[in-house]
C-alpha positions as CSV (number, residue, x, y, z in Angstrom):
1,M,-0.1,0.2,0.2
2,G,1.3,3.5,-1.0
3,L,0.8,6.9,0.5
4,G,-1.6,7.9,-1.5
5,E,-3.7,4.6,-1.0
6,F,-3.6,5.0,2.6
7,L,-4.4,8.3,2.6
8,S,-7.2,7.8,0.3
9,L,-8.8,5.0,2.4
10,A,-8.5,7.2,5.8
11,S,-10.0,9.8,4.0
12,A,-13.1,7.6,3.7
13,L,-13.1,6.9,7.6
14,T,-13.0,10.3,8.9
15,W,-15.3,11.4,6.5
16,A,-17.7,8.3,7.4
17,L,-17.2,9.8,11.1
18,G,-17.9,13.4,9.8
19,V,-21.3,11.7,8.4
20,I,-22.6,10.1,11.2
21,L,-21.8,13.7,13.3
22,Y,-23.5,15.3,10.6
23,K,-26.6,13.2,10.8
24,R,-27.1,14.7,14.2
25,L,-26.8,18.2,13.5
26,G,-28.7,18.1,10.1
27,E,-31.8,18.0,12.6
28,R,-31.0,21.7,13.8
29,L,-29.0,23.1,10.8
30,P,-30.4,23.3,7.2
31,P,-27.9,21.9,4.4
32,L,-26.5,25.0,3.1
33,S,-26.2,26.7,6.8
34,L,-24.6,23.4,7.8
35,N,-22.1,23.5,4.9
36,L,-21.3,27.1,5.1
37,Y,-20.5,27.1,9.0
38,K,-18.4,23.6,8.9
39,N,-16.8,25.1,5.8
40,L,-15.8,28.3,7.9
41,L,-14.5,26.7,10.7
42,V,-12.3,24.5,8.4
43,L,-11.0,27.8,6.5
44,S,-10.3,29.5,10.1
45,A,-8.3,26.6,11.5
46,L,-6.6,26.4,7.7
47,L,-5.2,29.8,8.2
48,P,-3.4,29.4,11.5
49,L,-2.0,26.1,10.1
50,I,-0.7,27.4,7.2
51,A,0.9,30.3,9.4
52,I,2.7,27.7,11.5
53,W,3.8,25.8,8.9
54,H,5.0,28.1,6.4
55,G,5.4,31.5,7.8
56,F,3.6,34.6,6.1
57,A,5.4,33.6,2.6
58,P,2.8,33.7,-0.5
59,P,2.1,30.2,-1.7
60,A,4.5,28.9,-4.2
61,L,1.5,28.9,-7.0
62,T,1.0,31.1,-10.1
63,P,-2.0,33.4,-10.7
64,A,-3.2,31.0,-13.1
65,E,-2.9,27.9,-10.4
66,V,-4.6,30.0,-7.9
67,L,-7.5,30.9,-10.1
68,V,-7.8,27.3,-11.0
69,C,-7.7,26.3,-7.0
70,L,-10.6,28.8,-6.6
71,A,-12.4,27.6,-9.2
72,S,-12.0,24.0,-8.1
73,G,-13.7,25.0,-4.6
74,L,-16.4,26.7,-6.0
75,V,-17.4,24.0,-8.7
76,G,-16.7,21.2,-6.1
77,I,-17.4,22.9,-2.6
78,G,-19.7,25.6,-3.2
79,I,-21.9,24.7,-6.3
80,A,-21.6,20.9,-6.4
81,D,-22.4,20.4,-2.1
82,T,-25.4,22.7,-2.4
83,L,-26.7,20.7,-5.5
84,Y,-26.2,17.4,-3.6
85,F,-27.7,18.6,-0.5
86,R,-31.0,19.5,-2.5
87,A,-30.9,16.5,-4.0
88,L,-30.5,14.4,-1.1
89,N,-33.6,16.2,0.6
90,R,-35.4,15.5,-2.7
91,V,-35.0,11.8,-3.3
92,G,-33.7,10.3,-0.1
93,A,-30.6,9.3,1.3
94,G,-31.0,5.5,-0.3
95,R,-31.2,6.8,-3.7
96,M,-28.4,9.3,-3.3
97,G,-26.0,6.5,-1.9
98,I,-26.5,5.0,-5.6
99,V,-26.2,7.9,-7.3
100,G,-23.0,9.1,-5.5
101,N,-21.5,5.8,-6.8
102,C,-21.3,7.5,-10.2
103,Y,-18.1,9.9,-8.7
104,S,-15.7,6.9,-9.1
105,P,-16.5,6.6,-13.0
106,F,-16.6,10.2,-13.4
107,V,-13.2,10.8,-12.0
108,I,-11.9,7.7,-14.1
109,L,-13.5,8.6,-17.4
110,L,-12.1,12.8,-17.0
111,A,-8.6,11.3,-15.8
112,F,-8.6,9.2,-18.7
113,L,-9.3,12.1,-21.2
114,F,-7.3,15.0,-19.4
115,L,-4.4,13.3,-17.4
116,D,-3.7,10.3,-19.5
117,E,-4.4,8.1,-16.6
118,R,-5.1,4.1,-17.0
119,L,-6.0,1.2,-14.8
120,S,-4.9,-2.3,-14.9
121,T,-7.0,-5.4,-15.3
122,I,-6.9,-6.2,-12.0
123,Q,-7.4,-2.7,-10.8
124,L,-10.5,-2.7,-13.4
125,A,-11.9,-6.1,-11.4
126,G,-11.7,-4.2,-8.2
127,F,-13.5,-1.1,-9.3
128,A,-16.4,-3.5,-10.1
129,L,-16.2,-5.2,-6.8
130,V,-16.4,-1.8,-5.2
131,T,-18.9,-0.5,-7.3
132,A,-20.9,-3.7,-6.6
133,G,-20.7,-3.7,-2.7
134,V,-21.6,0.3,-2.8
135,L,-24.9,-0.6,-4.6
136,V,-25.4,-3.7,-2.7
137,I,-25.2,-1.9,0.8
138,H,-27.6,1.0,-0.3
139,E,-31.2,0.1,0.2
140,P,-33.2,2.7,-1.9
141,H,-36.4,1.2,-1.2
142,G,-36.4,2.8,2.4
143,D,-36.8,6.1,1.4
144,R,-40.0,7.8,1.0
145,E,-42.2,7.5,-2.1
146,I,-42.0,10.5,-4.2
147,G,-43.6,11.6,-7.5
148,R,-41.8,10.6,-11.1
149,R,-41.3,14.3,-11.7
150,D,-39.5,14.9,-8.5
151,L,-37.5,11.8,-8.6
152,A,-36.5,12.5,-12.3
153,I,-35.5,16.3,-11.0
154,G,-33.5,14.9,-7.9
155,L,-31.5,12.2,-9.4
156,A,-30.6,14.6,-12.3
157,T,-29.6,17.2,-9.9
158,G,-27.9,14.8,-7.6
159,V,-25.8,13.6,-10.9
160,L,-24.7,16.7,-11.8
161,A,-23.5,17.4,-8.3
162,V,-21.4,14.5,-8.4
163,L,-20.2,15.0,-12.0
164,L,-19.3,18.6,-10.8
165,M,-17.3,17.2,-7.5
166,A,-15.1,15.1,-10.0
167,V,-14.6,17.8,-12.3
168,A,-13.4,20.2,-9.4
169,I,-10.9,17.2,-8.2
170,V,-9.5,16.5,-11.5
171,M,-9.1,20.3,-12.1
172,V,-6.5,20.3,-9.7
173,K,-4.5,16.8,-9.8
174,R,-1.8,18.2,-11.7
175,I,-1.4,21.2,-9.2
176,L,-1.5,19.2,-6.0
177,E,1.5,17.0,-7.5
178,H,3.6,19.5,-7.0
179,A,2.0,22.3,-4.7
180,D,1.7,22.7,-1.0
181,L,-1.6,20.7,0.2
182,L,-2.3,23.2,2.9
183,W,-2.3,26.2,0.5
184,V,-4.3,24.3,-1.9
185,S,-6.9,23.1,0.5
186,A,-7.0,26.7,1.9
187,I,-7.3,28.5,-1.6
188,R,-10.1,25.5,-2.5
189,M,-11.9,26.2,0.6
190,A,-11.9,30.4,0.2
191,G,-13.4,29.5,-3.7
192,G,-16.3,27.1,-1.7
193,V,-17.1,29.6,0.7
194,A,-17.5,32.6,-1.4
195,G,-19.5,30.4,-4.0
196,M,-22.0,29.3,-0.8
197,L,-22.2,33.2,0.1
198,L,-23.1,33.9,-3.2
199,I,-25.9,31.2,-3.6
200,A,-27.4,32.1,-0.2
201,V,-27.6,35.7,-1.5
202,I,-29.2,34.2,-4.7
203,L,-31.6,32.5,-3.8
204,R,-32.2,34.8,-0.5
205,Q,-32.1,32.1,1.5
206,G,-31.2,32.5,5.4
207,L,-28.8,31.1,7.2
208,G,-30.4,30.2,10.4
209,T,-31.4,27.3,12.7
210,R,-34.6,25.1,13.0
211,G,-36.1,25.2,16.3
212,G,-34.1,27.8,18.2
213,P,-30.1,28.5,18.9
214,L,-27.8,25.6,18.5
215,G,-26.5,26.0,22.0
216,P,-23.2,25.2,23.2
217,R,-23.4,21.3,22.8
218,G,-24.6,21.9,19.2
219,W,-21.5,24.5,18.5
220,A,-19.1,22.0,20.0
221,L,-20.6,19.2,18.1
222,L,-20.3,21.0,14.9
223,V,-16.5,22.1,15.7
224,V,-15.7,18.3,16.0
225,A,-17.4,17.4,13.1
226,A,-15.9,20.4,10.8
227,L,-12.3,19.5,12.3
228,V,-12.5,15.6,11.6
229,G,-15.4,15.0,9.3
230,Q,-14.1,18.1,7.0
231,L,-10.6,19.1,7.9
232,L,-8.9,16.1,8.3
233,S,-10.8,14.3,5.6
234,M,-10.1,16.8,3.3
235,L,-6.8,17.1,4.0
236,L,-6.4,13.2,3.5
237,W,-8.6,13.5,0.4
238,L,-6.5,15.8,-1.3
239,G,-3.2,13.9,0.0
240,G,-4.2,10.9,-1.9
241,Y,-5.0,12.7,-5.4
242,K,-1.5,14.0,-4.9
243,Y,0.3,10.8,-4.0
244,T,-1.6,8.0,-6.5
245,T,-3.7,8.2,-9.5
246,A,-7.1,10.2,-9.5
247,S,-8.9,7.1,-10.6
248,V,-7.4,4.9,-7.7
249,A,-8.0,7.6,-5.2
250,A,-11.7,8.1,-6.4
251,I,-12.1,4.2,-6.3
252,L,-10.8,3.8,-2.8
253,N,-13.0,6.9,-1.6
254,E,-15.8,4.9,-2.2
255,T,-15.2,2.9,0.7
256,A,-16.8,5.5,2.9
257,S,-20.0,4.0,2.4
258,V,-18.3,0.7,4.1
259,W,-17.3,2.7,7.1
260,I,-20.6,4.5,7.6
261,V,-22.4,1.5,7.8
262,L,-19.6,0.0,10.4
263,L,-19.8,3.4,12.5
264,A,-23.6,3.4,12.6
265,W,-23.7,-0.2,13.9
266,L,-21.1,0.7,16.3
267,L,-22.2,4.2,17.4
268,L,-25.4,4.3,16.3
269,R,-26.8,0.9,16.9
270,E,-28.4,0.3,13.6
271,P,-29.1,-3.1,12.7
272,M,-26.3,-5.1,10.6
273,S,-28.4,-6.6,7.5
274,R,-27.2,-9.4,5.5
275,R,-27.3,-7.3,2.6
276,K,-25.3,-4.8,4.2
277,A,-22.3,-7.9,5.3
278,I,-22.2,-8.6,1.5
279,G,-22.0,-5.3,0.2
280,I,-19.0,-4.6,2.8
281,A,-17.6,-8.3,1.8
282,L,-17.5,-7.2,-2.0
283,T,-16.3,-3.7,-1.0
284,L,-13.2,-4.8,0.9
285,A,-12.5,-7.6,-1.7
286,G,-12.3,-4.6,-4.4
287,V,-9.9,-2.7,-2.0
288,A,-7.8,-5.9,-2.1
289,C,-7.7,-5.6,-5.6
290,M,-6.8,-2.4,-6.0
291,L,-3.9,-2.5,-3.7
292,G,-2.6,-5.8,-4.8
């Protein structure tokens, strides 16, 4: 296992832990508010880290590379995340879990077209097993019944969101290979926060809470979720793309579904069905192929 593969798997684990925390926070915070607040916390944590690590020297990036990083954050964090949450509210978590499975094929296709990446036969087999495992784990029939029009709009919105996430990471892949991880993360996050603020203004959407103030415990939970499920996960995620190919990193990121199921079983006492156990086994077999 190389460094990039390890970071991609670790990113999936920390993101899964964040999802468990976001599940509780989502009861009090609307999607745009939750997304904006956690990303503002991440940006406020990144800036002191950069000052400690690099001092006050500017990033070793060209103006064009800075613009690409900003655009990547605007597309992948600001626009894509907002579209994803809108689709999630419309069609449900189970259906969006399957839609999210489009992410690695999109990255593989974009990396093939723009980064000249190729997967070996055993890696393609691993991709197929991971995809099958994620499809088996998610159970869309648990979502509420919705109309055909809402379903079509929601699924199209979800697919567009996942495609934009893939576009955003492929945009910065070459920059990540030589640039500092903290600076790229901060610039992307700045672009994402600016995008979310712009969306809030355009949609005239408030950034309040549901059912009164969040309270000290709620804010503490949000801080932990932002630092672990967003900041740490994002640094590991970008590190995975820095040290391995985009295609391999994207496939290993899919193991987040396995971690979510396992953490929900351990921490939230959600039942472990036979279907979920089979999905976990298929996904782990795919990961073994990817690492082999």
